C-alpha positions in Angstrom: -31.3 -10.6 88.2 -33.9 -9.0 85.8 -31.7 -6.1 85.3 -28.6 -8.3 84.4 -30.5 -10.2 81.6 -31.6 -6.6 80.3 -28.1 -5.8 79.8 -27.1 -9.0 78.2 -30.0 -8.3 75.5 -28.4 -5.1 74.5 -25.4 -7.0 73.0 -25.6 -8.8 69.9 -24.9 -12.5 69.7 -22.6 -14.0 67.3 -23.7 -15.3 64.2 -22.6 -18.8 63.2 -22.2 -19.4 59.5 -20.5 -21.5 57.0 -17.2 -20.5 55.8 -16.0 -21.7 52.7 -12.8 -21.2 51.2 -11.8 -22.6 47.7 -8.4 -22.0 45.7 -8.7 -22.6 41.9 -5.3 -23.0 39.4 -5.7 -23.2 36.0 -3.5 -22.8 33.0 -3.8 -22.1 29.3 -1.7 -22.2 26.4 -2.5 -20.5 23.0 -0.4 -20.4 19.8 -1.1 -17.5 17.5 -1.9 -17.3 14.0 -0.4 -15.1 11.5 -1.9 -11.6 11.2 -1.7 -8.5 9.5 -3.2 -5.2 10.8 -2.8 -2.5 8.4 -4.2 1.4 8.3 -4.6 3.0 5.1 -3.4 6.5 4.8 -5.8 8.7 4.1 -6.1 11.6 1.1 -5.7 15.4 2.4 -5.6 18.4 0.6 -4.8 22.0 1.8 -4.1 25.6 0.4 -3.5 28.7 1.6 -1.9 31.8 0.5 -2.1 36.0 0.7 -2.6 38.2 -2.1 -3.9 35.2 -4.5 -7.4 34.6 -5.7 -8.0 30.8 -6.3 -10.6 29.7 -8.7 -11.7 26.2 -10.2 -12.7 25.2 -13.6 -14.9 22.3 -14.2 -15.8 21.7 -17.9 -15.8 24.9 -19.8 -17.1 26.8 -16.3 -14.7 28.7 -14.1 -15.8 29.9 -10.5 -13.3 32.5 -9.0 -13.0 32.6 -5.3 -13.7 28.5 -5.0 -11.1 26.2 -4.0 -10.9 22.8 -5.4 -9.3 19.7 -3.4 -11.1 16.4 -2.8 -13.8 14.8 -4.7 -15.2 12.0 -2.4 -18.0 11.6 -5.0 -15.4 10.1 -7.4 -13.4 7.3 -6.1 -11.2 4.8 -7.8 -9.9 1.7 -5.4 -10.9 4.0 -2.3 -8.9 7.0 -3.4 -10.8 10.2 -4.3 -10.2 12.4 -7.4 -8.6 15.5 -7.2 -9.9 18.8 -8.4 -7.4 21.4 -9.3 -7.4 24.7 -7.6 -6.1 27.7 -10.1 -4.9 30.7 -8.3 -3.6 34.0 -9.6 -2.4 37.2 -7.8 -4.7 39.2 -6.7 -3.0 42.7 -6.7 -0.3 42.8 -9.4 3.3 44.0 -7.9 2.3 43.2 -4.5 3.8 40.5 -2.5 2.0 37.2 -2.3 2.6 33.8 -0.7 1.0 30.2 -1.7 1.4 26.9 0.3 -0.5 24.0 -1.5 -0.4 20.6 -0.1 -1.5 17.1 -1.2 -1.2 13.8 0.4 -2.5 11.0 -1.6 -4.1 8.4 0.0 -3.4 4.4 -0.2 -5.8 2.5 -2.6 -8.1 -0.4 -1.4 -5.7 -3.5 -1.1 -6.9 -6.9 -2.2 -7.3 -9.5 0.3 -4.0 -10.9 1.8 -3.4 -14.5 1.9 -0.8 -15.9 4.1 1.3 -18.6 2.9 3.7 -20.8 5.2 3.0 -18.4 8.0 4.1 -15.4 5.9 1.9 -12.8 4.2 2.8 -10.6 1.2 1.9 -7.3 2.3 0.6 -4.0 0.6 2.2 -1.0 0.2 0.4 1.1 2.5 1.3 4.5 3.9 -0.3 4.1 7.4 0.8 2.1 10.4 1.2 -2.0 9.7 1.5 -4.2 12.6 2.6 -7.9 11.7 2.3 -11.2 13.8 4.2 -14.0 12.8 1.9 -16.6 14.2 3.5 -20.0 15.3 3.5 -23.6 15.2 2.4 -25.9 18.3 5.2 -28.6 17.4 5.7 -30.5 20.7 3.9 -27.9 23.0 2.4 -29.7 25.9 1.1 -28.6 29.1 0.5 -30.7 32.5 -1.7 -28.9 35.2 -1.7 -31.0 38.6 -4.6 -30.4 41.1 -1.6 -29.3 43.5 -1.2 -26.5 41.6 1.8 -27.4 39.8 2.2 -26.6 36.0 4.8 -28.2 33.7 5.0 -26.9 30.1 6.8 -28.6 27.3 8.2 -25.8 24.5 6.9 -26.1 21.1 7.1 -24.1 17.9 8.4 -20.7 17.2 5.5 -18.6 19.2 3.3 -19.3 22.0 1.7 -17.9 24.8 1.3 -19.4 28.2 -1.2 -17.9 30.7 -1.0 -18.8 34.7 -4.4 -18.0 36.4 -4.2 -18.6 40.3 
């Protein structure tokens, strides 16, 4: 009998624990306000070439072998001033090539004020995203404890979230 008792001690006994299961249901409605997200286009400058000698003149001083470009120390409405690059052919009578590119960035716009849900947008070269917003109108949401949700359509734009 003692051997049989020793064998039963080797096997674990079942643990009795309280298990609680709960289901929660909720719903939410939001009405977006008008918004505008816009990105300014930056200023870029590039110069490349063969058989050319660049130079920059500032005041009465000309420096050979220097490239101009963007002067970030001189900003007007967030746009840097340009420094002119002069070029001359290095070896006369030989072939040469020059490519110069300038993209002038956007000036910093003034604040945008929506009027009746519509905003006058600044003219920018970067990406612009517009959210027209909406009005609640007769928007309504009923959420019952049984998990049944009913929604009454409202204004022009709204979001409905169900969480189960």
